[in-house]
N, C-alpha and C positions, 0 to 999 in steps of 0.2 A: 942918051944911053946910060943906062944905070950901071951902078957898080954892085956886084953881088957881094953880099957879106955872109960868110958861113956862120958867122956866130950871130946872126940877126935874130934867129929863134931864141937863142939863149938870152938875148937882151930884152925880149918882150916881157913886160911887166903886167901881171894881172890887175884887172881893175878892182877896185875896192880892197877890202881887208882879207878876203878869201884866201885860205892857205891851200896849197896843192894837196891832193889826196895822198895819203900815205898807206902803205900795205902793212899790216900788222900780222906777224908770224907768231902763232902760239902753239904750244904742244897740247896733246890729248889729255894729259894729267892736268894741265892748267885749266882746261875747259870744264872738267868735272868739277874742279875746286871752285870755279866762278859760279857754276849752276848751283852748288850746294849752298854758298853763301847767299845767293839770291833768294833761295827757298827760305832760308832762315830769316832773311830780312822781311819777307812777305808775311810769314807767321807772326813775327814780332809786331808788325804793323796792324795786323788783324787783332791781335790781343789788346793792342793799345786802342783800337776802335771800339771794343766792348765796354759798354757803360753799365756798371752795377748800380741799380736803384736800391736805395736803402729801404728796408721794411720797418714799419711802425709797429712795434710790440706793445701790446696792452699791459698794463702793469699788473691787473688782476691775473692775467694768464701766466705771467712770469712768476707770480707768487705760487699759483697752483702747480707749476712745473716744478718749482723748487721744493714744495711740500711732497710732491710725488717722489722726487729724487730722494728726499730725506727718508720717506717710508720704505722706499725700495732698498735704500742703504741699510736701514735697521733691519729689514727682513733678511737681507743677505748675511748680516753679521749674525743674526739668531740661527740662521740655518747652518752656519759653520760648526755650531756646537752639537748638531744632531747626530746620532749614532745610527748605525745601519738598522738596529732594532726599532728605533723611532721611525724610520722611514717605512718599515713594512707594516706598522700599525695603522688602523684608520685615523684619519685626520679628525681631531676634536677641536671644533672652533672655540670652545669654552676655554681651551688652554692658550688661545692667542690673545695678544694685547688688544686687537681690534674688536670692537664691539659691533655685533650684527643685530640688526633690528628687523624681525620678520613681520611682514604686514600682510594680513589676509583681507581680501575684498569680498564682499558678499554680493553675488549677482542673482539674477532671477531664478537660476536653477537650484539654489539652495532650499532646503526644506528640514523641519525639525523631525525628531523621531516619531511622534505621533502621526505626522503626514506620511511618513515613510511606511509605518504599520498599515495605515489606512490604504495606502497604494498597494500594498501586497494583499490585503483582504479582498480589494476590489478585483485582482486578477486571480484569485484563488480558484482552482478548478472545482466546478460544482458537479457533483454526481460521481461518487466512487462506486465500484462494482458492489452489487448487493444493497445499495442504499435505496429506500423508498422515498420518492419526491412527488409532490402534488403539482400538476401542471394544467395547461389550457391548450386546446387544439388550436393552431394558428394557420395551418395549411394542410390540405388533402391532396394527394397524388394517387395515381392508379396502382402504384406498388407500396404505398405506405403513407404515414402522415407525420407532421412535425408538431412538437409540443414544446411550448414555452415553460421552461423549467427554471427561469430566473438566472440563467448563465449568460455568458457572452454569446453563445450560440444556442439555438433550440435543440432539443433532443429528437432524434429520429426514431420511428417506431415502424419497422417492416410490417407488412400486411399480415404475415403469419404469425406476428407477436401481438396482434391486437385483440385476441381472444381465444377460447377454446374452440376446437373443431373448425369447420370450414365456414367463413363469413361470406354469405351470398350478397346480402345488401350492405356492402361496405359503406359507400358514401351516404347511405340513408341512416345508418347506425351511428356513424361519427359526423358531427357537424362543427363549423368554426365556433369556437368559444366555449366548447364542451369541456367542463372540468372533470379531471380524472387523476387517479393515483397510479404511478408506474413504478417499475423497478429497473434500476440501472443494470444492464447485463454486459456492457462494454464501455470502458472509460474513454474519455475524449480523445479524439484524433488530432492531427496537426491543426486542424481549423477550430478546435475547441468543442467539437460536437460529440455528444455521447449517444450510445444506442439504448433505448429503453424497451420495456416490454410490459404490456398488461397481462398477457398470458402467463408470464413468469411470476408475476405477483400473486395471480389467482392460485397458481399451483402451490407456491410457498404458504399461502393462507390455508390452503386444503391440507397441507402436511402438519401444519400447526394445529389444526382442528382435529385431525385424526389421532395425532399424538397425545392430545389432551383427552380424548374419548377412551383410547386405549389405556392411559394411565388411570382412569376412574372406573375401568372395567364396564364401560357402557356397551350396549348392544345396538346394532344398527340393521336395517332392512336393505338389501341390495337386490338389484334386478340383474338376473344372469343374462349376459349378452353373447356369450360364446363358450367354447370348450376346446381342449385339446387332450393329448393323451394323458397328461397329468392331472387334469381337473378342469374346473370352471373358471371363467373370467366374468368380471363385472366392473361396473364404474362406481367410484366412490369420490363424489364432489370433484370429477374431473381426473382422478387418479385411477390408474388401472390396478384393480385387485385381483388376487388369485386365490381360489379355494382348492386345496389338494383333495384328491378323491378320499384319502385316508381320514379327511376331517369332515366328511359328509356322514350323516345318519345312516344313509343308504346309498352306497357308492356303486352299486352293480350297474344300474341303468341311468348313469349321471347325465347322459346327453338329453334326456327328457326334461332337465331343469332348465333349459334354455327358454327365456321368455317368462320364467317364473320369478317370484320374490322369495328370498330365504333370510331368516334371522341369523346373523352370524356375530362372532366376537373377534377381536384382534388377536393374532398369534404373534406377528411380527410387524413392526413399523420402523423403517429404515429410510429416512429422507436422502441420505447421501448415496446409497445404493439404488434408491427409488424401488424399494422392494416392500410391498404391502401384501401380507398373508393373512387369510381370514379362516375361521372355523366355525362350522355349524355345531360341532360336538362341543366345543368350548362354551358356545352360546348356551347350550343345554345346562352345562355344568354351572355357568355364571348365574343363570336363572334359579338354580338351587341354592346357590351361594348367597343370593340377595335375600333369600328366606331365612338365613341363619344370623344369629347375633353373638357377639362377644359375650363369654360367660355361660352360654347355653350348653346344657348337658346333652350329649347324644349317645346313641348306642350303635355300635357297629361290629363288623367281623374283621378279625385280623387276616388281612390278605397276604401280607408277606413280612418277613422278618429280615432286616438289613443291618449291617454293622453299625449304623448310626440311629436306628430306631424302627418302628413298625408303621406300616401302611394299613389304615382302616378303611373299609368300605362303608360309606355313608349313604347308600342307595343311589347309584349313579355318579356319585363323586367320591373322591378318596381324600382322606386327611392324613397328615404325618404327625405321629407321635414320637417326638425326638427323644433320644436318651437323656438329654439334659432336662427334659421335662417329665420323666418317667416317675422318679421317686427322689425324696431328699436324702435317702440312705445310699449306702455303698453296695454295688452289685458287681458280681464277677461276670455274668453273661446275661444278655436279654432274655434268653429262653427261660431263665430262672422265674421270671415274671409272666410273660404271656408266651403263647405258641400259635402257629398258624391255625385259622379256623376257629378260635376262641372268640366268644362274644364279650365285649367289654363295654364299659361306660367311661366317658372322658368329657372334659370341658373344652369348648371352642376357645382358643387363646389367641388365634390370628386369622384374620380373613383378607387375603390378597386377590382382589378381583382381577387385577392386571395379569397376574401370573396364574390365576385359577387355582390357588393354593389355600389349604386350610390347615392351620397349626392347632394340635391338640395338646391337653395336658392332664395328667393323673396326680402329680405331686401335690397339687392344691387340695386335693380330696383327702390327703392324710392329716391325722390329728397330731402325730408324732413322726419324726424322722424314720424312714425305713418301714413304716406300717404296712405299706402295700406288699412288702416282701415277706413279712411275718404272718400277717392275716389279710390276704388279698380278698377273700370272700366277704369279709365284714365291711371292707371299704367299698366293695361294689354294691352291697346291700344297702348301705347308708349314703350312697352317692347323691340321691336326690335332695336329702336334707342338708348334707354338707355343701352342696353347690349353691344353695341360697345363702350361706354365709360368705361365699366369695363373690356374690353378684355386686355388692358395693364397690368391691375392688375393681372389677371390670368396667363398672359404670364411670368410675373416677378415671380409668385409663381412656375410655371412649371420650370423656369431655377434655382431657388434655390434647387430644388430637386436634 
């Protein structure tokens, strides 16, 4: 029988060196303090674990950096002395201490002045309005044809501009390779093509021709192809001519002249307004004028007295004796010398076939100034002999023309 010992448990010794568990009681504030200290300790450990590797710096690079820093420092110092006026003016690099070297490189697109002008000429438009150009037919279509005029694009000629009147055998009249002169009637479009005309060139040449004929007082024969209330119509080298009834020798039955040929002279030639007026009466007058010569003595009747002179009938034509050609003396009134219906003799001093005008002169028949006023009868009686003395003067005048 054993004996119980109450203190037996207290006398039991643990095996080994283990100590009994102890309960540690801490406050909330102390817990926060411990956590904060632990966090700081971990960050310090992490910082200690970072190993910074050294960088190898090139000596040349260090030198460049130092030079740049020096230039920057110098620039900053110089900028401290700038005023507001200096800041507002344009920057002039020539005033800086730094030297700038501008280098230009020549590439394949560079060219000199001559090449530039040549390039301009190559692209210069060909064919201004009103210009005459020689070309060659290169293509024919139903509504027109194309003419090579030496430009970047051919010229186009509409069918109606290919000639005068209606062209029935269009493709037979024009063939590929046919050389012809054309007139530019419309400048080039966006494609570089101009509109040309053979018809306009023919009409221009016709106007130039009739203008020259009218200036020289030439007479032409025309075929009457129609009539209207005002007169007759005809064709003159492709131009429409008109003969007023008042300019016909017999204008009563003027419709009967259709289909007949008349000799006419030019009354008005105006290419700008396309006005061509002809006259049969003037043609008769010009025919008479062509038989006259400068310095020729004529005899005629005074038809009318005007403030500026006398009109003299020369048998179907009239001449003007201007007051400046009447006498070398002084007169108070023209009627002191001649009156209407009086027959006189005078020298032909001017013949204007274009205007159908004849100029007369009696002052050249005088031996002394004012002789015609003092002794008009004597001057008229000796007019034939005195006219011979003036012939050399008119011959020289005719040669000077």
